[in-house]
C-alpha positions in Angstrom: 9.1 5.8 -16.3 8.1 9.1 -14.6 9.9 10.8 -11.8 8.0 14.2 -11.9 4.8 15.6 -13.3 2.5 18.6 -13.1 -0.6 17.5 -11.2 -4.1 18.3 -12.2 -5.1 22.0 -11.7 -8.0 23.1 -9.5 -9.5 24.7 -12.5 -10.0 21.1 -13.9 -12.5 20.3 -11.1 -15.4 20.2 -13.5 -13.6 17.5 -15.5 -13.2 15.4 -12.3 -16.8 16.0 -11.4 -18.0 14.9 -14.8 -16.0 11.7 -14.9 -16.1 10.6 -11.2 -18.9 12.6 -9.6 -16.5 13.9 -6.9 -14.5 17.0 -6.3 -10.8 17.6 -6.0 -9.4 17.8 -2.4 -10.1 20.9 -0.4 -6.4 21.3 0.3 -3.4 22.8 -1.5 -0.8 20.9 -3.5 2.3 21.9 -5.3 2.3 22.9 -9.0 5.1 20.3 -9.7 5.3 16.9 -8.1 8.4 15.0 -7.3 8.7 11.8 -5.2 7.5 12.3 -1.6 5.3 15.3 -2.6 1.6 15.0 -2.2 -0.9 15.3 -5.1 -4.5 14.3 -5.9 -5.3 10.8 -7.0 -8.5 8.8 -7.5 -9.2 5.5 -5.7 -12.0 3.4 -4.2 -12.0 2.7 -0.5 -14.6 0.5 1.1 -16.7 0.8 -2.0 -16.6 4.6 -2.1 -14.8 6.6 -4.8 -12.5 9.2 -3.4 -10.1 11.9 -4.6 -7.5 12.8 -1.9 -3.9 13.8 -1.6 -1.4 11.0 -1.5 2.4 10.8 -1.5 4.1 10.2 -4.8 6.1 7.0 -3.9 4.4 4.0 -2.5 4.9 3.6 1.3 3.8 0.2 2.7 2.9 0.0 6.3 6.0 -2.1 7.1 8.2 0.7 5.5 6.7 3.7 7.4 9.7 3.9 9.7 12.1 4.1 6.8 12.8 7.7 6.0 12.0 8.8 2.4 11.1 5.3 1.4 8.9 6.6 -1.4 11.9 8.0 -3.3 12.5 4.5 -4.6 8.9 3.4 -5.1 7.3 6.1 -7.3 7.2 3.7 -10.3 6.3 0.0 -10.4 7.1 -2.2 -13.3 3.8 -3.9 -14.4 5.6 -7.0 -15.4 6.8 -7.6 -11.8 4.4 -5.6 -9.6 2.8 -8.8 -8.2 6.2 -10.1 -7.1 8.1 -7.2 -5.5 7.7 -6.9 -1.7 7.0 -3.1 -1.9 4.2 -3.4 -4.5 2.7 -6.9 -4.3 0.4 -6.3 -1.2 -1.3 -3.3 -3.0 -1.6 -5.4 -6.2 -2.9 -8.4 -4.3 -5.6 -6.3 -2.7 -6.6 -4.8 -6.0 -5.9 -1.2 -4.8 -6.0 0.4 -8.3 -5.9 4.2 -8.5 -5.6 7.0 -11.0 -3.0 9.7 -10.8 -4.3 12.9 -12.5 -1.7 14.9 -14.4 -1.8 18.0 -16.6 1.6 16.9 -17.9 4.2 14.3 -17.1 7.9 14.7 -17.9 10.4 12.4 -19.5 14.0 13.0 -20.7 14.5 13.5 -24.4 18.1 13.0 -25.5 19.4 15.2 -28.3 23.1 15.4 -29.1 23.8 13.2 -26.0 22.1 15.7 -23.6 18.7 15.3 -22.0 15.9 17.9 -21.9 12.7 17.4 -20.0 9.8 16.9 -22.4 6.4 17.9 -21.1 4.0 15.2 -22.3 0.2 15.7 -22.4 -2.9 14.6 -24.1 -3.5 16.0 -27.6 -7.1 17.0 -26.6 -5.7 19.0 -23.6 -7.7 16.9 -21.1 -5.9 15.7 -17.9 -4.0 12.5 -18.2 -5.1 9.6 -16.0 -2.2 7.4 -15.1 -2.8 3.8 -13.8 -1.4 3.4 -10.3 -1.5 1.3 -7.2 -1.9 2.7 -3.7 -1.4 2.1 0.0 -2.9 3.5 3.2 -2.2 3.3 6.9 -2.9 5.3 10.1 0.0 7.1 11.7 0.1 5.9 15.3 1.4 9.2 16.6 -0.8 11.7 14.8 -3.8 9.6 13.9 -3.4 10.8 10.3 -4.4 8.6 7.4 -1.3 8.3 5.2 -1.9 7.5 1.6 0.7 6.9 -1.1 0.8 5.7 -4.7 3.1 4.4 -7.4 2.6 4.8 -11.1 2.6 1.6 -13.1 4.9 1.4 -16.1 5.1 -0.8 -19.2 7.7 -1.4 -21.9 7.6 1.1 -24.8 10.5 0.0 -27.0 8.1 -0.3 -30.0 5.7 2.5 -29.3 6.0 5.2 -32.0 5.6 8.1 -29.5 7.0 6.9 -26.2 10.1 5.2 -27.6 11.5 8.7 -28.2 12.3 9.2 -24.5 15.0 8.0 -22.0 18.7 7.3 -22.5 19.7 5.9 -25.9 20.4 2.1 -26.0 18.4 1.6 -22.8 14.9 0.1 -22.4 12.1 2.6 -23.2 9.3 2.6 -20.7 6.0 4.5 -20.3 3.6 5.1 -17.5 0.3 3.3 -18.0 -2.3 5.6 -19.6 -6.0 4.9 -18.8 -8.4 6.3 -21.3 -11.7 8.0 -20.3 -13.9 5.1 -21.1 -11.8 2.8 -18.9 -11.7 4.8 -15.7 -14.4 2.8 -13.8 -13.1 -0.5 -15.3 -9.6 0.2 -13.9 -10.7 1.4 -10.5 -12.9 -1.7 -10.0 -10.7 -4.2 -11.9 -9.9 -7.8 -11.1 -6.3 -8.8 -11.6 -7.2 -10.2 -15.0 -9.0 -7.1 -16.1 -6.2 -4.9 -14.8 -3.7 -6.8 -16.9 -5.8 -6.2 -20.0 -5.9 -2.4 -19.3 -2.1 -2.2 -18.7 -1.2 -1.0 -22.2 0.3 1.8 -24.1 -1.8 4.7 -25.4 -3.0 5.0 -29.0 -0.3 6.4 -31.3 -2.0 9.8 -31.7 -3.1 10.2 -28.0 -0.1 12.2 -26.6 2.1 15.1 -27.7 5.1 16.8 -26.1 6.8 20.2 -25.9 10.2 21.3 -24.7 
């Protein structure tokens, strides 16, 4: 699971251009993202690949009147994403996106107390996290409101990701999409998406406190 992360930095725009042939949004975003904050993410809309700011925490159209709804929908369990009312419409419509993070944070327990571990790729490239997304037009402002939720997967047996979260509780990880799978994920069928929902290689990530 992931409740907060450091989004991609503007200095990484050449990396985005290289892999997606688009630029980061021409707008400001916070240096640390929590649920309901806006941050860049990659998605395909009407056949066009885009990188825009979206709310961290999926906000379906039917939930737009519920204040701070995204505080409870920032992660979606991949095992049940097609069944939960908040997430199933985005999954059904194959709205697959990529959250771009410099680091994401998970609690590491030592001596019964948690510390935030900053997790990143060992090669120092941005981490692409598999997500689902929603979009609607605000009737009052005419603004297009986009939001996303990171997909998660069980990590009980993963050598690296099993270190995090409270002892004796299930270990989970966000879904990491590797460079060679970016386009496959964004254009995936449901069957293809299921094949790409997996844990990263053992030597893919590292952390610091």
